BALUM-503340 format. One record per atom (N, C-alpha, C): residue in three letters; x, y, z; atom name. Coordinates in Angstrom, 1 decimal. Layout:
N
- ALA/X/Y/Z/CA
...
This chain:
76
- MET/10.6/-4.7/-39.4/N
- MET/9.5/-3.2/-39.9/CA
- MET/9.9/-2.0/-39.1/C
- LEU/9.9/-0.6/-40.0/N
- LEU/9.8/0.6/-39.7/CA
- LEU/8.5/1.1/-39.2/C
- VAL/8.1/1.6/-38.0/N
- VAL/7.2/2.0/-37.7/CA
- VAL/7.1/3.6/-37.4/C
- LEU/6.5/4.5/-38.3/N
- LEU/7.1/5.5/-37.7/CA
- LEU/4.8/6.6/-37.6/C
- THR/5.4/7.5/-36.8/N
- THR/3.9/8.0/-36.7/CA
- THR/4.1/9.6/-37.8/C
- ARG/2.4/9.4/-38.8/N
- ARG/2.4/11.0/-39.1/CA
- ARG/1.3/11.1/-38.5/C
- LYS/1.0/12.7/-38.6/N
- LYS/0.1/13.3/-38.8/CA
- LYS/-0.2/14.0/-40.1/C
- SER/-1.8/14.2/-39.8/N
- SER/-2.4/14.5/-41.1/CA
- SER/-1.3/15.6/-42.6/C
- ASN/-1.6/15.6/-43.6/N
- ASN/-0.1/16.4/-44.2/CA
- ASN/0.8/16.2/-43.6/C
- GLU/1.8/15.4/-43.1/N
- GLU/3.0/15.4/-43.1/CA
- GLU/3.2/14.0/-44.0/C
- SER/4.5/13.8/-44.1/N
- SER/5.4/13.5/-45.1/CA
- SER/6.1/12.3/-44.8/C
- LEU/6.6/11.3/-45.8/N
- LEU/8.3/10.6/-45.8/CA
- LEU/8.8/10.6/-46.5/C
- LYS/9.7/10.1/-46.7/N
- LYS/10.7/10.0/-48.1/CA
- LYS/11.6/8.8/-47.8/C
- LEU/11.4/8.0/-49.7/N
- LEU/12.1/7.2/-49.4/CA
- LEU/12.6/7.0/-50.3/C
- GLY/14.2/7.0/-49.9/N
- GLY/15.4/8.0/-51.4/CA
- GLY/14.5/9.2/-51.5/C
- ASP/15.1/9.6/-52.5/N
- ASP/15.2/10.6/-53.1/CA
- ASP/13.9/10.8/-54.3/C
- ASP/13.4/9.9/-55.0/N
- ASP/12.2/9.6/-55.7/CA
- ASP/10.8/9.3/-54.8/C
- ILE/11.0/9.3/-54.2/N
- ILE/9.1/9.2/-53.5/CA
- ILE/9.0/10.1/-52.2/C
- THR/7.9/10.6/-51.8/N
- THR/7.8/11.2/-50.9/CA
- THR/5.9/10.3/-50.9/C
- ILE/5.6/10.4/-49.6/N
- ILE/4.6/9.6/-48.9/CA
- ILE/3.8/10.5/-48.0/C
- THR/2.5/11.0/-48.6/N
- THR/2.2/12.0/-47.5/CA
- THR/0.7/11.2/-46.9/C
- VAL/0.6/12.1/-45.5/N
- VAL/-1.1/11.1/-44.9/CA
- VAL/-2.0/12.4/-45.5/C
- VAL/-2.4/11.8/-46.3/N
- VAL/-3.5/13.2/-46.6/CA
- VAL/-4.8/13.5/-45.4/C
- GLU/-5.4/12.0/-45.0/N
- GLU/-6.1/12.4/-44.6/CA
- GLU/-6.2/10.9/-43.3/C
- ILE/-7.2/10.8/-42.4/N
- ILE/-6.8/10.3/-41.2/CA
- ILE/-8.5/10.3/-40.6/C
- LYS/-9.6/9.6/-40.8/N
- LYS/-10.7/9.1/-41.2/CA
- LYS/-11.4/8.1/-40.3/C
- GLY/-11.6/7.8/-39.0/N
- GLY/-12.1/6.6/-38.9/CA
- GLY/-10.7/5.9/-38.1/C
- GLY/-11.2/3.9/-39.3/N
- GLY/-9.6/3.3/-39.7/CA
- GLY/-9.2/3.2/-40.7/C
- SER/-9.2/4.4/-41.2/N
- SER/-8.7/4.3/-42.3/CA
- SER/-7.7/6.0/-42.9/C
- VAL/-7.0/5.4/-42.9/N
- VAL/-5.1/6.8/-43.6/CA
- VAL/-5.8/6.8/-44.8/C
- ARG/-5.9/7.7/-45.9/N
- ARG/-5.8/8.5/-47.2/CA
- ARG/-4.1/8.3/-47.0/C
- LEU/-3.1/8.1/-48.2/N
- LEU/-1.9/8.4/-48.5/CA
- LEU/-1.8/8.6/-50.1/C
- GLY/-0.8/9.9/-50.2/N
- GLY/-0.4/10.5/-51.4/CA
- GLY/1.2/10.4/-52.1/C
- ILE/0.5/9.4/-52.7/N
- ILE/2.3/8.7/-52.7/CA
- ILE/3.0/9.4/-54.0/C
- GLU/4.1/10.3/-54.3/N
- GLU/5.1/10.6/-55.9/CA
- GLU/5.8/10.1/-55.4/C
- ALA/5.9/9.2/-57.0/N
- ALA/7.3/9.0/-57.5/CA
- ALA/7.2/8.7/-59.1/C
- PRO/8.0/8.3/-59.3/N
- PRO/8.6/8.4/-61.1/CA
- PRO/7.3/7.7/-61.6/C
- ALA/7.3/7.9/-62.4/N
- ALA/5.7/7.4/-63.2/CA
- ALA/6.0/5.6/-63.8/C
- THR/7.4/5.9/-63.6/N
- THR/8.2/3.9/-64.6/CA
- THR/8.0/3.3/-63.1/C
- MET/7.6/3.8/-61.8/N
- MET/7.4/3.1/-60.7/CA
- MET/5.6/2.5/-61.0/C
- ARG/5.7/1.3/-60.7/N
- ARG/4.7/0.7/-60.6/CA
- ARG/4.0/0.6/-59.3/C
- ILE/3.1/0.9/-59.2/N
- ILE/2.7/0.9/-57.3/CA
- ILE/1.3/-0.2/-57.1/C
- PHE/1.1/-0.7/-56.3/N
- PHE/-0.3/-2.0/-56.1/CA
- PHE/-0.4/-1.9/-55.1/C
- ARG/-1.7/-1.8/-54.7/N
- ARG/-2.0/-2.2/-53.5/CA
- ARG/-1.8/-3.4/-53.1/C
- LYS/-1.3/-4.3/-51.4/N
- LYS/-0.7/-5.2/-51.6/CA
- LYS/-1.5/-6.6/-52.0/C
- GLU/-2.7/-6.5/-51.6/N
- GLU/-3.6/-7.7/-52.4/CA
- GLU/-3.6/-7.9/-53.2/C
- LEU/-3.1/-6.8/-54.1/N
- LEU/-3.6/-6.8/-55.4/CA
- LEU/-2.3/-7.1/-56.1/C
- TYR/-1.2/-6.7/-55.4/N
- TYR/0.0/-7.5/-56.3/CA
- TYR/-0.1/-8.8/-55.9/C
- ASP/0.0/-8.6/-54.5/N
- ASP/-0.2/-10.8/-54.3/CA
- ASP/-1.0/-11.2/-55.0/C
- LYS/-1.7/-11.1/-55.6/N
- LYS/-2.8/-11.8/-56.9/CA
- LYS/-2.0/-11.6/-57.7/C
- ILE/-1.7/-10.7/-58.4/N
- ILE/-1.1/-10.3/-59.9/CA
- ILE/0.3/-11.7/-59.8/C
- ARG/1.4/-11.5/-58.9/N
- ARG/2.3/-12.5/-58.5/CA
- ARG/1.8/-14.0/-58.2/C
- LYS/1.1/-14.0/-57.8/N
- LYS/0.0/-15.6/-58.1/CA
- LYS/-0.1/-16.1/-59.1/C
- GLU/-1.0/-15.0/-59.9/N
- GLU/-1.4/-15.5/-61.5/CA
- GLU/0.2/-15.2/-62.0/C
- ASN/0.9/-15.0/-62.0/N
- ASN/2.2/-14.9/-62.1/CA
- ASN/2.8/-16.3/-62.5/C
- LEU/3.2/-16.4/-61.3/N
- LEU/3.5/-18.1/-61.0/CA
- LEU/3.1/-19.0/-61.8/C
- LEU/2.2/-18.9/-61.4/N
- LEU/1.4/-19.9/-61.9/CA
- LEU/1.2/-20.2/-64.0/C
- SER/0.7/-18.7/-64.4/N
- SER/1.3/-18.7/-66.1/CA
- SER/2.9/-19.9/-66.3/C
- ALA/3.6/-19.3/-65.3/N
- ALA/5.5/-19.6/-65.4/CA
- ALA/5.1/-21.2/-65.6/C
- ASN/4.4/-21.5/-64.7/N
- ASN/4.6/-22.9/-64.4/CA
- ASN/3.6/-23.5/-65.2/C
- VAL/3.1/-23.1/-66.0/N
- VAL/1.8/-24.2/-67.4/CA
- VAL/2.9/-24.0/-68.3/C
- MET/3.8/-22.9/-68.4/N
- MET/4.9/-22.6/-69.8/CA
- MET/5.4/-23.3/-69.5/C
- GLU/6.4/-23.5/-68.1/N
- GLU/7.4/-24.7/-68.1/CA
- GLU/7.3/-25.7/-68.6/C
- ASP/5.3/-26.4/-68.0/N
- ASP/5.6/-28.0/-68.1/CA
- ASP/5.5/-27.8/-70.0/C
- GLU/4.5/-27.0/-70.7/N
- GLU/4.1/-27.2/-71.8/CA
- GLU/5.8/-27.0/-73.2/C
- PHE/6.4/-26.2/-72.4/N
- PHE/8.0/-26.4/-72.9/CA
- PHE/8.5/-27.1/-72.6/C
- ALA/8.2/-28.6/-71.7/N
- ALA/9.1/-29.5/-71.0/CA
- ALA/8.6/-30.1/-72.4/C
- LYS/6.9/-30.4/-72.3/N
- LYS/6.5/-31.2/-73.5/CA
- LYS/7.0/-31.6/-74.8/C
- ILE/7.2/-29.7/-75.5/N
- ILE/7.8/-29.3/-76.7/CA
- ILE/9.0/-30.2/-77.2/C
- ASN/10.0/-29.8/-75.7/N
- ASN/11.5/-30.4/-76.1/CA
- ASN/11.2/-32.0/-75.9/C
- LYS/10.4/-32.3/-75.4/N
- LYS/10.8/-33.6/-75.4/CA
- LYS/10.1/-34.4/-76.7/C
- SER/8.7/-34.1/-77.6/N
- SER/8.8/-34.4/-78.9/CA
- SER/9.6/-33.9/-80.2/C
- LEU/10.0/-33.0/-79.0/N
- LEU/11.2/-32.6/-80.3/CA
- LEU/12.7/-33.2/-80.0/C
- GLY/12.8/-33.8/-79.0/N
- GLY/14.5/-34.5/-78.9/CA
- GLY/14.4/-35.5/-80.1/C
- PRO/15.8/-35.9/-79.6/N
- PRO/15.8/-37.0/-80.3/CA
- PRO/15.4/-38.3/-80.5/C
- LYS/14.8/-39.0/-81.3/N
- LYS/14.1/-40.4/-81.4/CA
- LYS/15.2/-41.2/-81.9/C
């Protein structure tokens, strides 16, 4: 993990297209501004993890259902 120190209104670049700026530091919270292409999806990590978990659960159900269909359509 790369750890950087930034002050309020300072930024960092990720590649050519992404800029992250420290907007405000207040108490134990840091507000970040992110400039990125509109096609890039940006999520809080806890939300990303939840979406990923739900997608995996959905994929497993679909695989099970697909296997049942294949079995029922297979050679008799």
